[in-house]
N, C-alpha and C positions, 0 to 999 in steps of 0.2 A: 694196455699200451701195445703189447705185442700183437694183439688182434688187429688193432688200428693200423700198425705198421705193415702187417700182412695184407690187409685190405688195400692199403695204398699201393703196395707192390703189385697186387693183382690188377690194379687199374692203370698203373703207369710204367712198370718195368717189364718190357717184353723182349729185349735184346741181350744176347750174350756176346762177350768178347770172344774172338776166335781163340781156341785152345792152342797152347803151345805144345811142342813135341814133349817137353818136360812134364806138362800136366797130363798129357795122354798116357805117357809111359808110367806115370805114378798111379794109374787107376788099377783097381783090382778086378773089375769085371765090366762087361758090356751088357746093357739091358736095352730092349727095344719095346716100343709100344707101336702097334701097327695102325695103318689106315684100315678102315672097314673093308669087307669083301664087296665085290660086285654083286649085282642081283643074281647072276648066274652061279655064284658061289666061288668064283676064282679070286685069287689074291689081289690082282691089280698091279699097275705099273708103280705106284708109290711104294708098295711093299717090296717090289723087285729092287728098286733103287736102295732102300734102307737095308735090304739083305745084303746087297753088294757092299755097302759101307760097313756093315757088321763084319762080313767076311774079311774085308781089307784090315780092319782093326784087329781082328783075331790073328791074321797072318803076320801083321807088322809087330804087334806087341805081345802075342801069345797069351791073350786074355780069354777067360771063359766067356761064352755068350749065353744070355738068357733071353731068348726072343719071345715075343707073343706069337701064337701059333700061325698067323697069316704070313709071317716071314719065312718060316719053314716051308709053307705051301708054295710060296713064290720062288724059293730056291732050296729044293730038297738036299743039296750038297752043303748047305750051311752047317758048319760044325757048332753044336750047341751042348751046353752043360745040362740044361733043364728047359722045358717049354712052358710058358705061361699060357695055358689054354683053358677053355671051358664054355665058350659060346658056341652053340650049335649052328647059328646062322652068321656069325661075325658081327652082329649089331650090338651096339651099346644099349644096355637096359639098366634098370635099378640094380640088379643083381650082377651085372657084368659091365663094368666101366673102368675108367682110368685108375680109380682107387683099388678096385678089386684086383686088377692085373698087377698094380704096384705092390699090393700086400703079398701076392704070390712070389714076386721077384725079391722083395725085401726079405721074406722068410728064407729063401735060398741063400741070399747074401749073408744073412746073419748066421745061419748054420755053418757056413764056410769061413766066417770071420772077414768077410770082404766088406770094406767100409767106404770105398770111393769107387763110383762107377761112371762109365761113359753112357749117356742116355741118348739113344737114337730115336727120334720122333719127328713128326712134321715140324718144320721150323716155327709154325705158329703156336705149337703146343709145348715147345721146349721148356719154357719157364714153368708152366703149370705142371708138367710131368716131373720135373726135378723137384718141385715143392711137394707134390703128392708122394713121390718115392721117399723123400726125406721124412715126411710126416708118418709114413708107413714104417719107418725105422731103418731104411737102407743106407742112410748117410748122404753126404753131399754128391751132386751129380754134375757132369759136364754136358752142356746142351748139344744137340745134334747139328744145329745150324753152323757150328764151328768147323764142320767136316766137309764143306763143299770143295775145299782144295784137295782133299784125298781122292776124289773121283777123277781129278785131272792129272794127278801124279802117277 
């Protein structure tokens, strides 16, 4: 039954409600999953935007940040606790994908006792990334598309 419920959620649940300041302030860490790199190896605009959001959350709530490596490439001044890295070219493969990144981030969260994190990803991947992080053992996540208002404040 749990499998069927998860399958239905995969097909029909794609939106997150905007997170409140109370939810954001109750988080233990910020994790990010990046857009891929450009063909020339640069990080790209999407990663620059997500790095800016991660930095704002870090500054406002004093949370540790566990970014995927492309966000640190996009903004070398991004303060981070640990980097989820491992892809030589930034492309998703059988050995380097959302789940592999999530396992690295979940392990860091578990080692430090962090149970609730803010997940910064492309809005289209928010639900999937939160589910994958939870499956990897990192606990509940708050999706990134809830943070559009942070960029304007």
